[in-house]
C-alpha positions in Angstrom: 11.3 122.3 -27.9 13.6 119.8 -26.4 15.4 122.4 -24.3 12.1 123.8 -23.2 9.8 120.8 -22.2 7.3 123.1 -20.5 7.1 125.4 -23.5 3.7 126.2 -25.0 3.3 127.6 -28.5 0.3 129.4 -30.1 -0.4 132.1 -32.7 -3.1 133.4 -30.4 -1.7 135.5 -27.7 -4.7 135.1 -25.4 -4.0 131.4 -25.2 -0.6 132.0 -23.7 -1.3 134.9 -21.4 -4.2 133.0 -19.5 -1.6 130.6 -18.1 -0.6 131.0 -14.4 2.8 131.7 -13.0 5.9 133.5 -14.3 6.9 133.0 -17.9 9.3 134.2 -20.5 7.8 134.8 -24.0 9.4 134.3 -27.3 8.1 136.1 -30.3 8.9 135.3 -34.0 9.0 138.2 -36.3 8.2 141.9 -35.9 4.4 141.5 -36.2 4.3 139.0 -33.3 6.4 141.3 -31.0 4.2 144.4 -31.9 1.1 142.2 -31.0 2.7 141.2 -27.7 3.4 144.9 -26.9 -0.1 145.9 -27.9 -1.5 143.3 -25.6 0.1 145.0 -22.7 1.7 141.8 -21.2 4.3 142.8 -18.4 6.7 139.8 -18.7 10.2 139.2 -20.2 10.1 138.7 -24.0 12.7 137.5 -26.3 12.1 138.7 -29.9 13.6 136.7 -32.7 13.8 136.9 -36.5 13.3 140.5 -36.8 15.9 143.2 -37.8 17.6 145.7 -35.5 15.7 148.3 -37.3 12.2 146.6 -36.6 13.0 146.0 -33.0 14.3 149.7 -32.4 11.2 151.0 -34.0 8.8 149.0 -31.6 10.9 150.0 -28.7 10.8 153.7 -29.5 7.1 153.6 -29.0 7.6 152.5 -25.4 9.8 155.3 -24.2 9.3 155.6 -20.4 7.4 152.3 -20.2 8.8 149.8 -17.6 8.4 147.0 -20.1 11.5 148.2 -22.0 13.7 146.6 -19.3 12.0 143.2 -20.0 12.5 143.3 -23.8 15.5 141.7 -25.6 16.1 140.3 -29.1 18.3 138.0 -31.2 18.3 140.0 -34.5 17.7 138.2 -37.8 20.8 139.8 -39.6 24.4 139.0 -38.9 26.5 141.6 -37.0 28.4 144.4 -38.8 31.6 142.9 -37.4 30.8 139.6 -39.2 30.0 141.5 -42.4 33.2 143.4 -42.3 35.2 140.3 -41.6 33.7 138.9 -44.8 34.7 142.0 -46.8 38.3 141.9 -45.6 38.4 138.2 -46.5 36.9 138.8 -49.9 39.2 141.6 -50.9 42.3 140.6 -49.0 43.4 144.2 -48.5 42.3 147.5 -47.0 39.5 149.1 -49.1 36.9 151.7 -48.6 33.5 150.4 -47.8 30.4 152.5 -48.2 27.4 152.2 -45.7 24.0 153.7 -46.2 21.9 154.3 -43.1 18.4 155.7 -42.8 17.2 157.8 -40.0 16.0 154.7 -38.2 19.3 152.9 -38.4 21.6 155.9 -37.8 21.9 154.8 -34.2 24.2 151.8 -35.1 26.8 154.1 -36.8 29.3 153.9 -33.8 28.9 150.1 -34.0 29.6 150.1 -37.7 32.7 152.4 -37.3 34.1 150.2 -34.6 33.6 147.0 -36.6 35.3 148.5 -39.7 38.2 149.7 -37.6 38.7 146.2 -36.2 38.6 144.7 -39.6 41.2 147.3 -40.9 38.9 148.8 -43.4 38.0 152.4 -44.3 34.4 153.4 -44.4 32.2 156.1 -45.9 28.9 156.3 -43.9 26.0 158.4 -45.3 22.8 158.9 -43.5 20.1 159.1 -46.2 17.2 161.5 -45.2 13.6 160.6 -46.2 13.8 163.3 -49.0 17.2 162.1 -50.3 17.6 159.8 -53.4 19.4 156.7 -52.3 20.9 156.2 -55.8 22.3 159.7 -55.9 23.8 159.3 -52.4 25.5 156.1 -53.6 26.8 157.8 -56.7 28.5 160.4 -54.6 30.5 157.7 -52.8 33.1 157.5 -55.6 36.0 155.9 -53.8 34.2 152.9 -52.3 35.0 149.5 -53.6 32.3 147.7 -51.7 28.8 148.6 -50.2 27.5 147.2 -47.0 23.7 147.1 -46.8 21.9 147.3 -43.4 18.2 146.3 -43.1 16.1 149.4 -43.2 12.6 149.6 -44.4 13.0 153.3 -45.3 16.0 152.7 -47.6 15.5 149.2 -49.2 12.4 148.2 -51.1 12.5 145.6 -53.9 12.7 148.5 -56.4 15.5 150.5 -54.7 17.5 147.3 -54.0 17.3 146.3 -57.7 18.4 149.7 -58.9 21.2 149.8 -56.3 22.5 146.4 -57.3 22.5 147.4 -61.0 24.3 150.7 -60.2 26.9 148.9 -58.1 27.5 146.3 -60.9 28.2 149.0 -63.5 30.7 150.6 -61.1 32.4 147.2 -60.2 31.3 147.8 -56.6 30.6 144.6 -54.5 27.4 144.8 -52.6 27.5 143.0 -49.3 23.8 142.1 -48.8 21.9 141.6 -45.5 20.3 138.5 -46.7 20.8 135.4 -49.0 17.9 136.7 -51.0 20.0 139.8 -51.9 22.9 137.5 -53.0 20.6 135.6 -55.3 19.5 139.0 -56.8 23.0 140.1 -57.5 24.9 141.0 -54.3 28.4 139.9 -54.0 28.1 138.1 -50.7 26.6 138.2 -47.1 27.2 136.9 -43.7 24.0 135.4 -42.4 22.6 133.2 -39.7 20.2 130.3 -40.2 17.1 129.4 -38.1 19.2 126.6 -36.4 21.9 129.2 -35.5 19.4 131.4 -33.8 17.6 128.6 -31.9 21.0 127.3 -30.7 21.5 130.8 -28.9 17.9 131.0 -27.7 18.2 128.7 -24.6 20.8 130.8 -22.8 19.0 134.1 -23.5 15.6 132.7 -22.2 17.3 131.3 -19.1 19.0 134.7 -18.3 15.7 136.5 -18.8 13.9 134.0 -16.7 16.4 134.7 -13.9 15.7 138.4 -14.0 18.8 139.2 -16.0 17.4 140.3 -19.4 20.5 140.6 -21.7 20.8 143.4 -24.1 19.5 142.8 -27.6 22.2 141.5 -30.1 23.1 139.7 -33.2 23.5 136.0 -33.7 26.6 134.5 -32.3 26.8 131.8 -35.0 27.0 132.9 -38.6 28.2 131.7 -42.0 28.6 133.1 -45.5 26.9 133.0 -48.9 28.9 134.1 -52.0 27.7 134.9 -55.4 30.5 133.2 -57.5 29.4 135.0 -60.9 29.6 138.4 -59.3 32.8 137.5 -57.5 34.4 136.5 -60.9 33.2 139.7 -62.5 35.1 141.6 -59.7 38.2 139.4 -60.2 38.0 138.1 -56.7 39.3 134.6 -55.9 36.9 132.5 -53.9 38.3 129.4 -52.2 36.9 126.8 -49.9 38.4 128.5 -46.9 36.6 131.7 -47.6 33.3 129.9 -48.1 33.8 128.3 -44.7 34.3 131.6 -43.0 32.1 132.3 -40.0 31.2 130.9 -36.7 29.5 127.6 -37.4 28.6 125.2 -34.7 30.5 121.9 -35.0 32.8 123.2 -37.7 36.6 122.3 -37.5 38.6 125.6 -36.8 
């Protein structure tokens, strides 16, 4: 709270909305943002620690509402560009990367395609319909050497994630997870941002919103990597200290 000496925090929205004067609100998590929206507050809001998928679903319910122009977010997951940079560094060559999207995340396909091109990687993107089987869709992506996962509640449950990791391991396909939890569960690696990474970015976003310049929602600027050494070894990938230091880490030596 050092950067915001006048800030007030509360889990009860009513406590914050009775204050007088202009304010910029910061919500933590998807539930908090949904509660803010349901309360009908007309004020700038910066949503944090929720996925692009969750933020988009909440915004879709407000189509035509003037509050849309007052909403922005710093997503919880790292940008696709960061994930693809990690893939390129891990494999050290141009490979084919599979990407599974649900109907709720299909809107980021152009972003993914641009990020893959920038990293000099081939991609195979499949949009999985609600009636499709995610494992069968993945099985049809025969040429991919890595699979990038994107947070999508329609695609990834604890059960489907476990089966997907098992299938990928049998095929020697490295899974790039969207969280460190997936890396611990058996994914090859992930680019991720910590709480400190997000809060470091927060002041500039709040300041812009408070001045009437609500920025577009986006991914954390700062990120780092987590690598599963056991899975990397099984894929014959060489992991050195430079690769483990990949990312945009505040205070790190370039």
